[in-house]
RODO-2510 file (C-alpha; in nm, 4 decimals, decimal comma):
residues 166
     n   res          X          Y          Z
     1     m     1,6239     3,5888    -4,9354
     2     h     1,3736     3,8659    -5,1072
     3     a     1,4514     4,2028    -5,2607
     4     s     1,4715     4,4553    -5,0730
     5     k     1,6387     4,8407    -5,2061
     6     a     1,7669     4,9105    -4,8952
     7     p     1,7004     4,7596    -4,5051
     8     a     1,5140     4,9266    -4,2566
     9     k     1,4323     4,9109    -3,9185
    10     i     1,0738     4,7847    -3,8465
    11     m     0,9224     4,7905    -3,5440
    12     l     0,6596     4,4881    -3,5350
    13     a     0,3235     4,4601    -3,3005
    14     i     0,2068     4,1278    -3,3484
    15     v     0,0126     3,8756    -3,1543
    16     a     0,3272     3,6657    -3,0947
    17     e     0,1721     3,3763    -3,3551
    18     k     0,3193     3,5322    -3,6286
    19     v     0,6361     3,6722    -3,5812
    20     e     0,7669     3,3501    -3,7686
    21     l     0,5284     3,5024    -4,1011
    22     w     0,6959     3,8019    -4,0519
    23     r     1,0701     3,7100    -3,9916
    24     r     0,9924     3,5421    -4,3197
    25     l     0,8126     3,7824    -4,4901
    26     l     1,0728     4,1378    -4,3818
    27     e     1,4097     3,9008    -4,3916
    28     g     1,7229     4,1406    -4,4139
    29     h     1,5481     4,3806    -4,2292
    30     e     1,6060     4,4912    -3,8286
    31     l     1,3215     4,4150    -3,6357
    32     v     1,2322     4,4714    -3,3759
    33     f     0,9679     4,3163    -3,2251
    34     v     0,6718     4,4242    -2,8932
    35     m     0,3570     4,2235    -2,7198
    36     t     0,1932     4,4426    -2,5364
    37     l     0,1198     4,8492    -2,5620
    38     r     0,3371     4,9112    -2,2857
    39     e     0,6580     4,7497    -2,5084
    40     a     0,5801     4,9043    -2,7933
    41     m     0,5857     5,2861    -2,6196
    42     l     0,9065     5,1913    -2,4337
    43     r     1,1042     5,0641    -2,8164
    44     l     0,9765     5,3682    -2,9667
    45     a     1,0915     5,6662    -2,7326
    46     e     1,4150     5,4696    -2,7229
    47     e     1,3930     5,3934    -3,1435
    48     d     1,4993     5,6890    -3,3818
    49     d     1,5435     5,5436    -3,6812
    50     l     1,2428     5,2974    -3,7179
    51     g     1,1620     5,3452    -4,1039
    52     l     0,7716     5,1681    -4,0397
    53     v     0,5680     5,0574    -3,7678
    54     i     0,3785     4,7353    -3,8264
    55     i     0,0076     4,6961    -3,6119
    56     g    -0,1760     4,3757    -3,5843
    57     v    -0,5260     4,4039    -3,6011
    58     h    -0,5194     4,2032    -3,2672
    59     f    -0,2648     4,3367    -3,1115
    60     d    -0,2307     4,3429    -2,7165
    61     e    -0,6116     4,2460    -2,7233
    62     s    -0,6700     4,4578    -3,0359
    63     r    -0,5436     4,7452    -2,8377
    64     m    -0,4002     4,8656    -3,2017
    65     f    -0,6188     5,0763    -3,2234
    66     t    -0,4929     5,2430    -2,9526
    67     l    -0,1143     5,2559    -2,9989
    68     l    -0,1881     5,3652    -3,3652
    69     g    -0,3580     5,6960    -3,1395
    70     d    -0,0360     5,7608    -2,9559
    71     i     0,1902     5,7645    -3,2416
    72     r    -0,0044     5,9500    -3,3577
    73     d    -0,0467     6,2233    -3,0979
    74     h     0,3381     6,2081    -2,9988
    75     p     0,5030     6,4843    -3,1806
    76     k     0,8694     6,2549    -3,2117
    77     y     0,6292     5,9691    -3,3435
    78     r     0,4045     6,1091    -3,6398
    79     d     0,5984     6,0776    -3,8694
    80     i     0,6469     5,7364    -3,9109
    81     p     0,5221     5,4906    -4,1050
    82     v     0,2102     5,2524    -3,9888
    83     l     0,0981     4,9655    -4,1882
    84     v    -0,1631     4,7626    -3,9966
    85     v    -0,2132     4,4829    -4,1210
    86     l    -0,5277     4,2036    -4,0959
    87     s    -0,3076     3,8199    -4,0418
    88     p    -0,4510     3,5893    -4,2522
    89     g    -0,6784     3,2735    -4,1809
    90     q    -0,6702     3,3133    -3,7694
    91     y    -1,0154     3,5473    -3,7488
    92     a    -1,2477     3,5125    -4,0064
    93     f    -1,4808     3,8695    -4,0298
    94     s    -1,7269     3,9702    -4,2909
    95     a    -1,5768     4,2244    -4,6173
    96     i    -1,8122     4,4395    -4,3919
    97     a    -1,5935     4,4597    -4,0674
    98     v    -1,2246     4,4389    -4,2257
    99     e    -1,3894     4,7657    -4,4801
   100     g    -1,4972     4,9572    -4,0598
   101     i    -1,1370     4,8416    -3,9551
   102     d    -0,9579     4,9841    -4,2710
   103     r    -1,1764     5,3060    -4,2811
   104     a    -1,1270     5,3386    -3,8555
   105     v    -0,7200     5,3156    -3,9160
   106     t    -0,6677     5,5771    -4,1975
   107     a    -0,9309     5,8514    -3,9611
   108     l    -0,6746     5,7314    -3,7041
   109     g    -0,3307     5,8168    -3,9457
   110     a    -0,2374     5,5162    -4,0507
   111     s     0,0119     5,4739    -4,3630
   112     g    -0,1820     5,1654    -4,5471
   113     f    -0,4395     4,8968    -4,3896
   114     l    -0,3495     4,5454    -4,5180
   115     d    -0,5451     4,2848    -4,4766
   116     l    -0,3676     3,9538    -4,5321
   117     d    -0,5412     3,7514    -4,6427
   118     h    -0,6079     3,8267    -4,9721
   119     f    -0,2835     3,7107    -5,0797
   120     p    -0,1775     3,3687    -5,1924
   121     d    -0,0133     3,1350    -4,9346
   122     n     0,3514     3,1084    -5,1666
   123     a     0,6074     3,2405    -5,2652
   124     d     0,4710     3,5423    -5,5181
   125     g     0,1813     3,6293    -5,2382
   126     e     0,5108     3,7103    -4,9816
   127     a     0,6884     3,8970    -5,2209
   128     r     0,3771     4,0975    -5,2775
   129     i     0,3609     4,2129    -4,9153
   130     r     0,6826     4,2621    -4,9541
   131     r     0,7464     4,4960    -5,2169
   132     i     0,4399     4,6758    -5,0331
   133     v     0,6414     4,7279    -4,6911
   134     d     0,9168     4,8304    -4,9092
   135     y     0,7082     5,0704    -5,1438
   136     v     0,5785     5,1727    -4,7349
   137     i     0,9126     5,2487    -4,6743
   138     a     1,0272     5,4223    -4,9653
   139     a     0,7497     5,6390    -5,0015
   140     g     0,7855     5,7754    -4,6295
   141     g     0,4629     5,6254    -4,5803
   142     d     0,3105     5,8374    -4,8126
   143     l     0,0154     5,6137    -4,9524
   144     p    -0,2967     5,6067    -4,7680
   145     d    -0,4911     5,3256    -4,9320
   146     i    -0,2756     4,9788    -5,0886
   147     v    -0,5968     4,8106    -5,2784
   148     r    -0,6200     4,4161    -5,1781
   149     e    -0,7527     4,2898    -5,4979
   150     a    -0,5453     3,9501    -5,5488
   151     a    -0,5963     4,0321    -5,9353
   152     d    -0,3542     4,2808    -5,8445
   153     p     0,0501     4,1938    -5,8392
   154     e     0,2619     4,4953    -5,8490
   155     v     0,2668     4,7623    -5,6068
   156     n     0,1061     5,0559    -5,8799
   157     c    -0,2093     4,8784    -5,7076
   158     v    -0,1747     5,1568    -5,4942
   159     i    -0,4154     5,4400    -5,5320
   160     r    -0,3712     5,7627    -5,3038
   161     r    -0,6533     5,8198    -5,0582
   162     r    -0,7062     6,1541    -5,1335
   163     d    -0,7326     6,1788    -5,5426
   164     s    -0,9830     5,7941    -5,5016
   165     k    -1,2922     5,9545    -5,2657
   166     p    -1,4549     6,2442    -5,2044
***
């Protein structure tokens, strides 16, 4: 069992192949999985107590930009923290492409972007991911940039984009 400050309800808009990974990573939280944009919007309309939305880059044939935009454009959902994630190993992207995704989701209002390939595939890596997710929930999404360097073992690797960019 992973340590967590308080369980939260988290909606995960991801591809079906990653459900078990996220069940393991976020054990103890109440997880709501959606596989399509339509399903995501219906669940958002039904849920009043989401602590976080996690959107996979390849969600519903890469509709993560659409879902993120819809969340940020809607008055009911715009304050829900949103973390966009690139799942490990399945897809190879250049560093420039990953940076482009990071900048795009930030421009659309994501709370943060996490490239899971930058975390070791072991209990320590899973614990680091869990700490970051828990931090995003606790901070209410107020952390627009998460440093993705594997050498940073703690959540204190968070840097506020408004402080670090001109």
